[in-house]
N, C-alpha and C positions, 0 to 999 in steps of 0.2 A: 800535228797540223795545227796551225794558229786558228785559235776561235774567233778572232777579231775577221770581220768581213772583208776589210780592206787588206788583209794579208791571206786569207783561205785561198788555197789553191783550186778548192771545189769549184769556187765560182768561174772559172775559166771554162768549164764543161757546159755552161747554160746562159742565159739571158742577163745575168748579174755583170757578167764581165764589159758590159757596155757602159756600166754606172763609174762615176769619176769618183775621187778620194771620198771629197765631201759626202755624196750620196751614199757611198758605202759607210761612211761613218754613222748618219742618220739611221740606217737600216741596222746597223750594229746595237746602236741605243735603243731599238724597238723590238729587236727579236729576241726570241726565247729558245734556247738551246732545251730539246726533250729526247730523252731515252723511251725508245719504244720496244717493248719485248716480243720475243717471235711469236706470231700468233695474233698479236693484239691488232686490234681495227684502228687505223688511222683516220679515216673517214668512210663513211658509208655513202652508196647511192641515192641520191636525193636529198640528200643533206646540204644546209645552207653553210657554205663555209665563210670563215671570218679570217681567211689568209692562205698562205701558201706555204709548203712545206720544201725546204732545201735540204737534199738528202746528203749528208755528210759521211755516214758509213753503213752500208747494208744494203739490203735489197727487199723490195717489196714486189707484191701482184696487183695490178690494177684489173677487176673484173666486174662483169656486169650479169645480171638474172637473165636469161632468156623467157622467152615465151612460155615455154614447157618448165620452168622453174629450175634449171641447171646452170651452175654458175660456169660463165664463160670467161678464161683468162684472156685479155686483151693485151696487155703488155706486163713484162717483169722490168720494173725500173730499179737502177742502180746508182752508186755515188756519184754526185754531180748533177743528178737530174731533179728538176721542179716538179711538185705535185701540186695540184687542185690549181693550176694557172689559167687555164681554159675557163673554169667556173668562175675564178674572179675577174677574169678580164672582161668575159661576157655577162657577169653579173646572173649568174643563172645557178640553179642547184648542181650538186656534182653528178655528172653521167655515168661514174664508175664508183666502184668503193676499193678502196686502198688497204692491204693488210700486210703485216711484216712477214716476210719470208725467214728472216733471221734477225738477231737483236740489232737495232737501228739507234743511229743517233741525227738527228734532225734539227733543223733551224727552221721555228715557225716565226714567218715574217706577216704583221696583221695587214690586212686589206689594205686600210687608210694609207700606209706607208706605201705600198706598191702603187695605188692609184695616183699618189702625188709624184712617183717616178715616172709614170704613164705620162701625166699632165705635163713635165716638165722635160723630158728625156727622150726624143724621138729615134735615138739610136736604139734605145732600151726597148721601144716599142717595134721596132723593124726586128730585133732579135726574137720578141715574143712571137712575131707574127711567123717568123720563118720556123719557130721550135712547132708551133701549132699545124703549119702546112706540112712539116716533115712528118708528125705524130697523124694527121691525116692521110697522107701518102701509104704510112706502114698500115692503117687501118683498111685502106682500099687492098692492098697486097694481101692482107690476112683474109679479105673476103673471097679473093679469087683462089686463094690456097685452099679455103674450107671449099669451093665449089669444085675446083678442078682435081686437087691433089686426094689420093688416098689417105687414110689413117695412117697406114704405114709409111707413107712417105711425109707427112706431117711429123710422124714420132722422131722418124731421122731427122728431119729438118730441126725441131725443137732440140734434141741432143747436140745436136752441130750448133745451135744458138747458145745454148748453156757452155759449151767449151769456149767458143768465140767472144761470149761477153763477159764471162764469170772467170775463166781458164780452168786449169786442173792442178791439182794438187801434187808437188815436186815429189814425196815420197811415195806416193800410192798412185798416182796416176787418177785417181777418181777426181769427177767433175767436183770443181769448189763448192758451188751452189747446190744444196741436197734441197729436191723437190719430194714431196709426198707423191704415191703414185695416184693420188686424188688429183691434187694440184697439176700432174704433167698430162692426165687425162683431161682437165678442164683446158688446158693450154693447147690441146689438139683438138678439142671438140668431140669428144668420145665417152663412152661411160668406163669406168674404173675398171672393172672387170675386163673389158676389152683392151683396154691398155696394158695390163698386167700378162695378159697372153701375148701381146705383141712383144712385149719385153722378154717375154720366155721364149719366142720365135726366134728375136735377135739374137739371143745367147746361145741357143743351138746353133745358129749359122755362123757364129764365131764374130759378130758386129760388137757386141760388148759383151762386160761381165759386170755382175752385179754382187753386191755383199749388203745385206740390210737395204736401206734406202739409197746406199751408194752406187752410181753408175760409173764404169770405166772403159772407155773406147778401146775395142782390140782393133779395128778394122777400120781404119778413118777412111780410106779410100771408097771402101765398100758402102759407108754410111753416104758420104758423097754422092755416089754414083745413085741409089736409091732416093735422095732427097730432090736430086735433080731431074731423075727420069721420068718423063712423061708418057 
């Protein structure tokens, strides 16, 4: 994959695709490529961000601390997504924390560079607004799921999401992205112990199999039925 913004295929997945060659060349001069190790914090909730992060490789969790002090995963971001864009566009502190779920490569683009593109390129602004509106819709759907679906349904839904978004290993059939039981629990809004019990129940019913932290879907149809059954 090319490290130059004008040749990078990753930008086709985000608002940067609205920029012309000259603008991309300017961003390429300003950006900084960073390697982020699994488990490292990219930025914290409440932090003032000095730029955005374009994900070239790897996945991260975006989370928020609830009023009860529990970590709630709001989204899992993958290759091609931009982290921190709302904070930069709205000139506000980060509303979420971002943490690497696996080793990542990101391009950090300074805030001043993005602000210049916002001032000069209406198409870029529209793409940013569409992305933020889509994220808002996803957050709305999550609120509905937390209030109307059972924890069991949300677990099934999360396993299917990991399959659809990140795929399965060709050799083992395991989900490619491995989440800790704590992270999986944070994604579905329950205690870790409850998540572990539900996974055990799913195994007994033949929906999945597990080996360590690895999860393999054994009965896709039943998981889909459970996830959509109100």
